[in-house]
C-alpha positions as CSV (number, residue, x, y, z in Angstrom):
1,M,0.2,-0.6,-0.1
2,L,1.3,3.8,-0.8
3,T,2.0,5.9,2.4
4,M,2.8,9.4,1.9
5,F,2.3,11.9,4.5
6,F,0.4,14.5,3.8
7,D,1.3,18.5,4.3
8,R,-1.9,19.8,5.4
9,E,-0.7,23.4,5.9
10,S,0.7,23.6,2.4
11,S,-0.6,25.5,-0.4
12,I,-0.5,22.6,-3.0
13,P,-3.5,20.8,-3.4
14,L,-3.8,17.4,-1.9
15,Y,-3.9,15.6,-4.8
16,E,-1.1,17.9,-6.4
17,Q,1.1,16.3,-3.4
18,L,-0.1,12.5,-4.7
19,Y,0.5,13.1,-8.0
20,T,3.5,14.6,-7.5
21,Y,4.3,11.7,-5.0
22,I,3.4,8.7,-7.3
23,K,5.6,9.9,-10.2
24,T,8.6,10.8,-8.8
25,A,8.5,7.1,-6.7
26,I,7.9,5.6,-11.3
27,E,10.8,7.7,-12.2
28,K,13.0,6.5,-9.4
29,D,11.9,2.8,-10.4
30,E,10.6,2.8,-6.6
31,L,7.1,1.9,-8.5
32,V,8.2,0.1,-11.3
33,A,6.5,-1.0,-14.4
34,N,3.1,-3.3,-14.8
35,E,2.7,-2.7,-10.4
36,K,-0.9,-2.9,-9.9
37,L,-1.3,0.6,-7.3
38,P,-4.4,0.8,-4.8
39,S,-7.7,0.7,-5.9
40,K,-9.5,4.2,-4.9
41,R,-11.3,3.5,-2.7
42,K,-9.1,1.3,-1.1
43,L,-5.7,4.5,-1.4
44,A,-8.3,7.2,-0.1
45,L,-9.1,5.5,3.2
46,H,-6.1,4.8,3.8
47,L,-5.0,8.1,2.9
48,K,-8.3,9.8,4.8
49,V,-8.4,11.7,2.0
50,S,-11.5,11.6,-0.2
51,V,-11.8,9.0,-3.2
52,I,-12.1,12.2,-4.8
53,T,-8.5,14.1,-4.1
54,I,-7.2,9.8,-5.5
55,E,-9.3,10.2,-8.5
56,T,-7.9,13.4,-9.5
57,A,-4.4,12.5,-9.5
58,Y,-4.6,9.2,-11.1
59,N,-6.6,11.0,-14.3
60,Q,-3.6,13.3,-14.2
61,L,-1.0,10.5,-13.8
62,M,-2.7,8.8,-17.2
63,A,-3.2,11.9,-18.9
64,E,0.8,11.9,-18.6
65,G,1.4,8.7,-19.6
66,Y,2.4,7.5,-15.9
67,I,-0.2,4.7,-15.3
68,L,-2.7,2.9,-17.5
69,S,-6.4,2.1,-16.5
70,K,-7.4,-1.6,-17.4
71,P,-11.3,-1.9,-17.0
72,K,-12.5,-4.4,-14.3
73,S,-8.7,-4.8,-13.4
74,G,-7.7,-1.7,-11.3
75,F,-4.4,0.5,-12.0
76,F,-1.2,-0.3,-13.6
77,V,2.2,1.9,-14.0
78,L,3.4,2.2,-17.5
79,P,7.4,2.0,-18.0
80,F,9.0,4.8,-17.8
81,I,12.2,5.6,-20.5
82,R,15.0,7.9,-19.5
83,L,16.7,9.8,-21.9
84,T,19.9,8.6,-22.5
85,N,22.7,10.4,-21.5
86,I,25.3,12.0,-24.2
87,P,29.5,12.9,-23.6
88,L,29.5,16.3,-24.8
89,K,33.3,17.3,-25.7
90,H,32.0,21.2,-24.2
91,K,29.6,23.3,-22.8
92,L,26.8,24.6,-24.6
93,S,26.0,28.3,-24.3
94,L,22.7,29.4,-24.8
95,V,22.9,31.4,-28.4
96,T,22.0,35.0,-28.6
97,K,22.5,38.2,-30.6
98,N,25.8,38.6,-31.2
99,I,25.4,41.5,-33.3
100,Q,25.3,44.9,-31.4
101,L,24.0,47.8,-32.9
102,K,25.9,51.2,-32.4
103,K,23.0,53.9,-31.1
104,Y,24.2,57.2,-32.7
105,L,22.8,60.8,-32.3
106,F,22.3,61.1,-35.6
107,D,21.5,58.8,-37.8
108,F,21.0,59.3,-42.7
109,K,19.4,55.4,-42.4
110,T,17.0,55.4,-45.3
111,N,14.7,52.4,-43.5
112,Q,12.6,54.5,-41.2
113,V,9.9,57.1,-41.6
114,D,8.7,60.2,-39.0
115,E,7.5,58.6,-36.2
116,L,6.2,62.1,-34.8
117,S,4.1,62.7,-37.7
118,F,2.1,59.2,-37.7
119,P,-1.8,59.4,-38.1
120,Y,-2.3,57.5,-34.3
121,E,-5.4,58.8,-33.6
122,K,-7.1,58.3,-36.9
123,W,-5.8,54.6,-37.3
124,A,-6.3,53.9,-33.6
125,K,-10.2,55.0,-34.2
126,I,-10.6,53.0,-38.1
127,E,-8.7,50.0,-35.6
128,K,-11.6,50.7,-33.7
129,E,-14.2,49.9,-35.8
130,V,-12.9,47.0,-37.6
131,A,-12.3,45.3,-34.4
132,L,-16.9,46.2,-33.4
133,Y,-18.4,45.7,-37.0
134,T,-16.0,44.1,-39.5
135,Y,-13.2,41.7,-38.3
136,P,-16.4,39.5,-36.0
137,A,-17.7,38.5,-38.9
138,N,-13.9,38.2,-41.0
139,I,-13.0,35.8,-37.6
140,N,-12.7,32.7,-39.5
141,K,-11.7,33.5,-42.9
142,T,-8.3,33.5,-44.4
143,D,-7.1,34.4,-47.9
144,Y,-3.9,32.4,-49.7
145,Q,-4.0,35.6,-51.5
146,G,-5.3,37.9,-49.1
147,V,-8.0,39.7,-47.5
148,A,-10.3,40.5,-51.1
149,F,-11.3,44.3,-49.4
150,L,-7.4,45.4,-49.3
151,R,-6.9,43.7,-52.6
152,Q,-8.9,46.0,-54.3
153,R,-8.1,48.7,-52.2
154,I,-4.6,48.5,-53.5
155,S,-6.2,47.6,-57.1
156,E,-7.8,51.5,-57.4
157,I,-4.5,53.1,-55.6
158,L,-2.3,51.4,-58.2
159,F,-4.2,52.8,-60.4
160,E,-4.4,56.5,-59.6
161,Y,-1.2,56.4,-58.1
162,R,0.8,54.1,-60.7
163,G,-1.0,53.7,-63.4
164,I,-1.1,50.1,-63.0
165,E,-4.4,48.4,-64.1
166,A,-4.9,45.4,-61.5
167,N,-6.6,43.1,-61.2
168,P,-7.5,42.4,-57.2
169,D,-7.4,39.1,-58.0
170,S,-3.9,38.9,-59.5
171,I,-2.5,40.1,-56.2
172,V,-0.9,38.6,-53.9
173,I,-0.4,40.0,-50.0
174,G,2.7,39.6,-48.2
175,S,4.4,40.3,-44.8
176,G,7.6,41.7,-46.4
177,S,10.1,41.2,-49.7
178,E,11.2,37.7,-47.4
179,Q,7.9,35.8,-47.7
180,L,7.3,37.3,-51.6
181,I,10.2,36.5,-52.8
182,S,10.2,32.9,-51.3
183,L,6.9,32.2,-53.1
184,L,8.9,33.9,-56.9
185,V,11.3,31.6,-56.0
186,L,8.4,28.8,-56.0
187,L,6.6,29.6,-58.7
188,L,9.4,31.4,-61.4
189,G,12.1,27.9,-60.3
190,R,15.1,27.7,-58.9
191,E,16.7,26.6,-61.6
192,N,16.0,30.4,-63.6
193,I,19.2,32.7,-62.5
194,F,17.7,35.9,-61.3
195,G,20.1,39.2,-61.8
196,V,19.9,42.1,-59.0
197,E,21.7,45.7,-59.2
198,E,25.0,46.7,-58.0
199,P,25.3,48.4,-56.2
200,G,20.9,47.8,-54.9
201,Y,19.4,46.3,-51.5
202,M,21.2,43.6,-51.0
203,K,18.8,41.8,-49.1
204,N,17.3,40.4,-52.5
205,Y,20.3,39.3,-53.7
206,R,21.2,37.3,-49.9
207,L,16.9,36.3,-50.4
208,Y,17.6,34.6,-53.7
209,H,20.9,32.8,-52.3
210,D,18.8,31.7,-49.3
211,Y,15.9,30.5,-50.8
212,G,18.2,27.9,-53.0
213,A,17.5,29.9,-57.1
214,K,20.9,31.1,-58.5
215,A,21.8,34.8,-58.4
216,K,23.9,37.1,-59.9
217,T,24.9,40.7,-59.3
218,V,24.5,43.1,-62.4
219,P,26.2,46.7,-62.7
220,L,24.4,50.3,-63.6
221,D,25.0,52.6,-66.0
222,D,23.6,56.0,-66.0
223,Y,20.4,55.3,-66.7
224,G,20.0,52.1,-64.7
225,L,20.3,48.2,-64.9
226,D,23.1,47.8,-68.7
227,L,21.7,45.5,-70.1
228,Q,24.1,44.3,-72.3
229,L,26.0,42.2,-68.7
230,V,22.4,40.7,-68.1
231,S,24.1,37.9,-69.7
232,D,22.6,34.8,-68.6
233,C,19.8,36.0,-66.7
234,N,16.1,34.8,-67.1
235,I,15.0,36.8,-63.8
236,I,16.1,40.4,-63.0
237,H,15.2,42.9,-59.7
238,V,14.8,46.4,-60.8
239,T,14.4,50.0,-59.3
240,P,13.6,52.0,-62.7
241,S,11.0,54.2,-60.9
242,H,13.8,55.3,-58.6
243,Q,16.8,53.0,-58.4
244,F,18.5,52.2,-54.4
245,P,20.6,53.4,-53.8
246,L,21.6,55.8,-56.5
247,G,18.4,57.4,-57.1
248,I,18.4,56.5,-61.1
249,V,15.4,57.4,-63.1
250,T,14.9,54.7,-65.5
251,P,14.3,56.9,-68.8
252,I,12.0,55.5,-71.2
253,A,14.2,54.4,-73.8
254,R,15.6,52.3,-71.4
255,R,12.2,51.0,-70.0
256,M,11.1,50.3,-73.0
257,E,14.8,47.8,-73.8
258,L,13.7,46.0,-70.5
259,L,10.7,45.1,-71.6
260,N,11.9,43.7,-74.7
261,W,14.6,42.2,-73.7
262,A,11.6,39.8,-71.5
263,Y,9.5,39.7,-74.6
264,K,12.2,37.7,-76.4
265,K,12.1,34.4,-74.6
266,E,8.5,32.9,-72.8
267,S,10.5,32.5,-69.3
268,R,11.9,36.0,-68.9
269,Y,10.3,38.2,-66.0
270,I,11.4,41.5,-64.7
271,I,10.2,41.8,-60.7
272,E,9.8,45.5,-60.5
273,D,10.7,47.1,-56.7
274,D,8.3,50.4,-56.2
275,Y,9.6,50.5,-53.0
276,D,9.3,54.6,-52.3
277,S,7.6,55.7,-55.3
278,E,5.1,58.0,-53.6
279,F,7.2,60.5,-53.0
280,R,8.0,62.6,-56.5
281,F,9.0,66.5,-54.9
282,S,9.0,67.7,-58.7
283,G,8.0,67.0,-61.6
284,N,5.1,64.3,-63.0
285,P,4.9,61.2,-61.8
286,I,7.4,58.8,-63.3
287,P,5.3,55.3,-65.4
288,A,5.4,52.5,-63.9
289,L,7.1,49.8,-65.5
290,K,4.1,47.3,-65.3
291,S,1.8,50.2,-66.8
292,L,3.8,50.1,-70.1
293,D,3.6,46.1,-69.8
294,I,1.4,45.0,-72.9
295,H,2.8,41.1,-73.1
296,D,2.1,40.3,-69.0
297,R,6.1,40.3,-68.1
298,V,6.2,42.7,-65.3
299,I,6.0,41.7,-61.8
300,Y,5.0,44.5,-59.7
301,M,5.9,45.0,-56.0
302,N,5.5,47.6,-53.9
303,S,5.1,48.1,-49.9
304,F,3.5,49.9,-47.3
305,S,6.6,51.0,-45.2
306,K,7.5,54.1,-47.0
307,S,4.3,55.0,-46.9
308,I,3.0,54.2,-43.3
309,A,5.7,52.7,-41.2
310,P,7.9,49.6,-41.9
311,S,7.1,48.3,-38.9
312,L,3.2,47.6,-40.5
313,R,4.9,44.2,-42.4
314,V,2.2,44.9,-45.0
315,S,3.7,44.3,-49.0
316,F,1.8,42.5,-52.1
317,M,3.0,41.9,-55.3
318,V,1.0,42.4,-59.3
319,L,1.4,38.5,-60.4
320,P,1.5,37.9,-63.9
321,D,-2.1,35.6,-65.3
322,R,0.5,32.7,-65.9
323,L,1.9,32.9,-62.1
324,I,-1.3,33.7,-60.3
325,N,-2.4,30.6,-62.0
326,L,0.4,28.5,-61.4
327,Y,0.8,29.8,-57.7
328,H,-3.7,29.0,-57.5
329,K,-2.5,25.0,-59.2
330,H,0.3,24.3,-56.5
331,Y,0.0,26.4,-53.5
332,S,-3.7,27.4,-52.3
333,Y,-2.3,26.0,-49.2
334,F,-0.5,28.6,-47.8
335,T,-1.6,31.2,-45.4
336,C,-1.6,35.0,-46.0
337,S,1.3,35.9,-43.3
338,V,-0.6,39.4,-42.6
339,P,-2.6,39.0,-39.7
340,V,-6.4,39.8,-41.3
341,M,-7.4,42.6,-39.0
342,T,-4.2,44.3,-39.8
343,Q,-5.9,43.8,-43.6
344,L,-8.8,45.4,-42.5
345,V,-7.9,48.1,-40.6
346,L,-5.4,48.7,-43.8
347,G,-7.9,48.3,-46.1
348,A,-10.3,51.3,-44.0
349,F,-7.9,53.8,-44.0
350,I,-7.5,53.4,-47.4
351,K,-10.8,53.6,-48.5
352,Q,-11.8,56.4,-46.1
353,K,-9.4,58.3,-48.0
354,E,-6.9,58.8,-45.0
355,Y,-4.0,56.8,-47.1
356,E,-4.7,59.7,-49.3
357,R,-4.5,62.1,-46.7
358,H,-1.3,61.1,-45.2
359,L,0.2,60.7,-47.7
360,N,0.0,63.9,-48.9
361,R,0.4,65.4,-45.6
362,M,3.9,63.2,-45.5
363,K,4.6,64.9,-48.7
364,N,4.9,68.5,-47.5
365,I,7.2,66.8,-44.5
366,Y,9.4,65.2,-46.3
367,K,9.8,67.7,-48.5
368,T,10.2,70.4,-46.1
369,K,12.9,68.4,-44.1
370,R,15.0,67.4,-48.0
371,D,15.4,71.2,-48.4
372,S,16.5,71.9,-44.6
373,L,18.7,69.1,-45.2
374,V,20.1,70.1,-48.9
375,N,20.2,73.9,-47.3
376,C,22.6,73.2,-44.1
377,L,24.9,70.8,-46.3
378,K,25.1,73.5,-48.9
379,N,25.8,75.8,-45.5
380,T,28.8,74.0,-44.9
381,S,33.3,74.6,-45.1
382,F,32.9,72.0,-47.2
383,S,30.3,72.7,-49.5
384,D,32.3,73.7,-52.6
385,R,33.8,70.0,-52.8
386,I,30.0,68.1,-52.5
387,E,27.3,67.6,-55.4
388,I,23.9,67.0,-54.2
389,V,22.0,64.4,-56.9
390,G,18.7,61.9,-56.5
391,E,17.2,64.8,-54.3
392,E,13.7,65.0,-56.6
393,A,12.7,61.1,-55.8
394,G,12.3,59.3,-52.7
395,L,13.1,59.8,-49.1
396,H,17.7,59.7,-49.3
397,F,19.8,61.6,-52.0
398,L,23.4,60.7,-52.5
399,V,26.1,62.9,-51.8
400,K,29.2,63.2,-54.1
401,I,32.4,64.2,-52.4
402,T,35.7,64.9,-54.3
403,T,38.5,63.9,-52.2
404,K,42.1,62.0,-52.1
405,T,40.5,60.1,-48.3
406,K,38.7,56.5,-48.5
407,V,34.9,57.0,-48.5
408,S,35.4,54.1,-45.5
409,E,36.9,56.5,-43.7
410,L,34.9,59.0,-44.0
411,V,32.0,57.2,-42.7
412,S,34.4,55.7,-40.0
413,L,35.0,60.0,-39.3
414,A,31.7,60.8,-39.4
415,K,31.1,57.6,-37.0
416,S,33.4,59.5,-33.9
417,Q,30.9,62.4,-34.2
418,S,28.3,59.8,-33.6
419,V,27.4,60.7,-37.4
420,R,25.9,57.8,-39.3
421,V,26.8,58.4,-42.8
422,Y,26.0,55.1,-45.3
423,S,28.4,54.8,-48.3
424,V,27.1,53.3,-51.6
425,D,29.8,50.0,-51.8
426,E,28.2,49.6,-47.8
427,Y,25.5,48.2,-50.5
428,R,27.6,46.1,-53.1
429,A,28.1,42.3,-52.6
430,N,31.8,43.0,-53.3
431,K,32.3,46.0,-51.0
432,T,35.4,47.5,-52.8
433,E,36.0,51.5,-53.9
434,K,34.4,51.9,-57.1
435,S,34.7,55.7,-58.0
436,D,37.1,58.4,-58.1
437,K,34.0,60.5,-56.0
438,K,33.1,59.4,-52.9
439,T,29.4,58.4,-52.6
440,I,27.4,58.7,-48.8
441,I,23.8,58.3,-49.1
442,F,21.7,61.0,-46.5
443,G,18.5,58.7,-45.6
444,Y,16.1,61.7,-43.9
445,S,12.8,60.4,-43.6
446,H,13.3,59.9,-39.9
447,L,15.3,63.1,-38.5
448,Q,13.6,65.7,-36.9
449,Q,14.8,69.9,-38.7
450,N,16.9,70.7,-36.0
451,D,18.5,67.7,-36.3
452,F,20.5,68.5,-39.4
453,L,22.0,71.8,-38.5
454,E,24.3,69.6,-35.5
455,A,24.5,66.6,-37.6
456,T,26.4,69.0,-40.1
457,K,28.6,70.9,-37.7
458,R,29.7,67.0,-36.2
459,L,30.0,66.0,-40.2
460,E,32.6,69.6,-40.2
461,K,34.5,68.6,-37.7
462,A,35.0,65.1,-38.2
463,W,35.6,65.3,-42.0
464,E,37.7,68.9,-40.9
465,N,41.2,67.6,-42.0
466,N,40.0,65.1,-44.9
467,L,38.0,67.1,-47.2
């Protein structure tokens, strides 16, 4: 008969004390496999507790696989298997982030928005309305392409802002380039060679490689991707409306050359990354490559990272008919990685014209910031040795510096004054300096106007003996 002594003053329930006692006895081989346990009634009388206490403890032990109940026979101990001890050559330690990102007073990064200008109250109001009145009817719905309501809204703004007539049924929503590029690799095939711009957004180059596709970098000329150097690529990933990071706007003649290149072979496609096309501060909007495509060979990609916020994690692409049919045929078991609630809120934000108002407001804010930063740079002691280019569009521009000092050293000197600037060479797969004119990238969207004067003064101090 099992005998144990309960601590009746403990906060631990009696059934749990009994459960722990029997479990420990089994693990220590004090109760062996196939040994019969006392009946609930007998054990209750012996331990002077209720039958319910015994029953609850036994039920938990059965649920965890320590004992077994046999009809009309009773309760029996199940075999207990111990884990095998493997001798370790060295002590294992928890893997943690080994990259410590240094903080700078002024960081001219290109991947953030103005946090003070986000329409928090309007967003919260719409979010509440959606949670109360729209989300309940959609709480059990999923769509592997994304919520139809949002896809319809996206098709409307594509037509209004980019001149693209996109069928909502051809749009696929995903949580960033990571997911969309993984899907494109599946649809287009790993045997294809993907060409990406260099310098460019090297994350895309790494993603193609890491998803098992073949990828190569393709140099640029003054008009964008150099088609003479595309060689054996079947797919090219380009940013024709505002090349990152050089800011090149691909002229119409080169755009037509790109399309004609794609039309020569059935297997060729162009991935048009239109990442910050919403912001152009002079002249008319540049037509999207997709709007010129008459043979359905352009895959259009964009996101709301620059126009709303990167943390929203909503990106989308417009697939040609052949690829959307492949998606339906082979990948309809996928689940859209963007929460339905987020999609509904964003769709309502667009439908209620808040997106349009926010975009117009941010254009003015960013234009003012750009003008302020440009003015500060033009009033520095090194203004006669710099050329500012690419400031007409997007949320960054370039500063070409005439100097014998290496651009990597200029970046390091700026860091010493707690100012982080970025060289174009940081956006190459092969990080070697390529030009006589050293080129620095200034992203300004997340910084405030009163930051620019102090930041440029620090740059003057950092570079005073090197320019």
